[in-house]
C-alpha positions in Angstrom: 133.3 118.2 135.4 131.8 119.3 138.5 129.2 121.3 136.5 128.4 118.2 134.4 127.9 116.0 137.5 125.7 118.8 139.1 123.6 118.8 135.9 123.3 115.0 136.0 122.2 115.1 139.7 119.5 117.7 138.8 118.2 115.6 136.0 118.0 112.5 138.1 115.8 114.3 140.6 113.4 115.2 137.9 112.9 111.6 136.7 109.3 110.5 136.5 108.1 107.3 138.2 106.6 106.2 134.7 110.0 106.6 133.1 111.9 104.9 136.0 109.5 101.8 135.7 109.9 101.6 132.0 113.7 101.8 132.3 113.7 99.0 134.9 111.7 96.6 132.9 113.8 97.6 129.8 117.0 96.5 131.5 115.3 93.3 132.7 114.3 92.6 129.1 118.0 92.9 127.8 119.4 90.9 130.7 117.0 88.1 130.1 117.4 88.3 126.3 121.1 87.8 126.6 120.5 84.7 128.6 117.9 83.6 126.0 115.1 83.5 128.5 111.6 83.7 127.1 110.6 85.9 130.1 112.3 88.8 128.4 109.3 89.3 126.3 107.0 89.8 129.4 109.4 92.6 130.6 109.5 94.1 127.0 105.6 94.3 127.0 105.5 96.2 130.2 108.3 98.7 129.3 107.0 99.4 125.8 103.4 100.0 126.9 104.7 102.8 129.2 107.0 104.2 126.5 104.2 104.7 124.0 102.7 107.5 126.2 106.2 108.9 127.2 107.3 109.5 123.6 103.9 111.0 122.6 104.5 113.6 125.4 108.1 114.2 124.1 106.9 114.7 120.5 108.8 111.7 119.3 105.8 110.3 117.4 107.8 107.7 115.5 109.3 106.4 118.6 105.9 106.2 120.1 104.8 104.2 117.1 107.8 102.0 117.3 106.9 101.1 120.9 103.4 100.0 119.7 105.3 97.8 117.4 107.6 96.6 120.2 104.5 95.5 122.2 103.2 93.5 119.4 106.7 92.0 118.8 106.7 91.0 122.5 103.7 88.9 121.9 105.1 87.4 118.7 108.6 87.0 120.3 107.1 84.8 123.1 105.4 82.6 120.5 108.4 82.4 118.2 110.9 81.5 120.9 108.8 78.6 121.7 108.6 77.3 118.2 111.8 75.4 118.0 112.2 71.5 118.0 113.0 69.3 120.8 111.4 68.7 124.2 111.8 72.3 125.4 110.7 73.8 122.0 113.4 76.4 122.3 114.2 78.4 119.0 118.0 78.2 118.3 120.2 81.1 117.5 120.6 81.5 113.7 122.7 83.5 111.1 120.9 85.0 108.0 122.7 85.5 104.6 124.2 88.8 103.9 122.0 89.5 100.9 118.9 89.5 103.5 120.6 92.4 105.5 121.5 94.4 102.4 118.0 94.2 101.1 116.6 95.1 104.6 118.9 98.1 105.0 117.9 99.4 101.6 114.1 99.1 102.5 115.0 101.0 105.8 116.7 103.8 103.9 113.8 104.4 101.5 111.3 104.3 104.4 113.4 106.8 106.4 113.5 109.3 103.4 109.8 109.1 102.8 108.6 109.2 106.5 111.3 111.8 107.5 110.2 114.1 104.6 106.6 113.8 105.6 107.2 114.5 109.2 109.4 117.5 108.4 106.7 119.1 106.3 103.5 118.2 108.2 104.3 117.8 111.8 106.1 119.3 114.7 108.4 116.2 115.2 111.7 116.7 116.6 114.5 115.3 114.5 112.3 113.8 111.9 114.9 111.9 110.0 116.8 110.7 112.9 113.7 109.6 114.6 112.5 107.7 111.6 116.0 106.1 111.2 116.0 104.7 114.6 112.5 103.6 114.4 112.6 101.6 111.1 116.0 100.2 112.0 114.8 99.1 115.3 111.8 97.4 113.8 113.9 95.3 111.7 116.3 94.6 114.6 113.5 93.6 116.8 112.2 91.2 114.2 115.6 89.6 114.2 115.5 89.2 117.9 112.1 87.4 117.7 113.8 84.9 115.3 117.0 84.8 117.4 119.2 86.1 114.5 122.7 86.6 115.8 123.2 89.8 113.8 120.6 91.7 115.6 123.2 92.8 118.2 125.2 94.7 115.5 122.1 96.6 114.5 121.3 97.5 118.1 124.8 98.8 118.7 124.3 101.5 116.0 120.7 102.3 116.9 121.5 102.6 120.6 124.4 104.9 120.2 122.2 107.3 118.1 119.4 106.9 120.5 121.4 108.1 123.5 121.8 111.5 121.9 118.2 111.6 120.6 116.5 110.9 124.0 118.9 113.3 125.9 118.0 116.2 123.6 114.3 115.6 124.3 114.5 115.7 128.2 114.3 111.9 128.6 117.6 111.7 130.6 116.8 108.4 132.3 116.0 106.7 128.9 119.1 108.1 127.4 121.2 106.6 130.3 119.3 103.3 129.8 120.7 103.3 126.1 124.2 103.9 127.4 123.7 100.7 129.7 122.4 99.0 126.5 125.6 100.0 124.5 127.7 98.4 127.3 125.7 95.3 127.5 125.5 94.5 123.8 128.9 92.9 123.5 127.8 90.4 126.3 124.7 89.6 124.2 126.8 89.1 121.1 129.2 86.8 122.8 126.6 84.8 124.6 124.5 84.2 121.4 127.7 83.4 119.4 128.6 80.7 121.8 125.0 79.4 121.6 125.0 79.4 117.8 128.4 77.6 117.7 127.2 75.0 120.3 124.0 74.3 118.2 126.2 73.8 115.1 128.7 71.7 116.9 127.2 70.0 119.9 129.7 69.8 122.8 131.7 72.8 121.6 131.1 76.2 123.0 
C-alpha cells in the first residue's frame, strides 16, 4: 500500500500544467452538465482543445480525433440546449427508444473493427481496438448529451471505466484520475436528469 501511494505521489509531481488545466475544465464541464447548465459547453471547449495535443503526444490518435469531435460538439451542444420551447428555450431531458440504441451499438461495433484493424496494421497506435471502442462509443454518447438524452449516462459509465485503465497505461495519470472522478459523479448525473425528465412529464412531481 505504501509503495502504491509513493508511486501516486511521484506521478502527481510529474503532471504537466496543460494536463492539469484540461482536467480542471473537464470536471467543471461535468458538474455543470449534471446541473443542466449550458455553460458546461464552454468548459468542454477549453478542455477538449488542450486534449487534442496531449493525446497526439501519447500516441492515442483516435482519442485525439475524438477531442476534435468533442470541440465541435461543444459548439453544437450550446446551440442545441437553447433550442427548446418556452421563454428560456431550454431543451428538456428526453428518453429515446431501445431500437435506436441497439442500432447505434451495432454501428459502433462495426466501426471499431474496421478502424482498430487499420490502426493495428498501419500505425504505432497503442491499444488500437480499445482506443477505437472508447472513441466511437464516446462520439455517440456525446451526441446524446447534446440532445439531453437520459441514457447517455449509462454509456459514459462503461466508457469511463475502460478509459481509466487506458490513460493510466499511457502515462496520463491525471487524466486517468479524472475519469475515476467521472465514474463517481455519473450516478449523480443520472439521478438529476431522471428527476428532470420525470418533472417534465409530470409537472409538479420530482
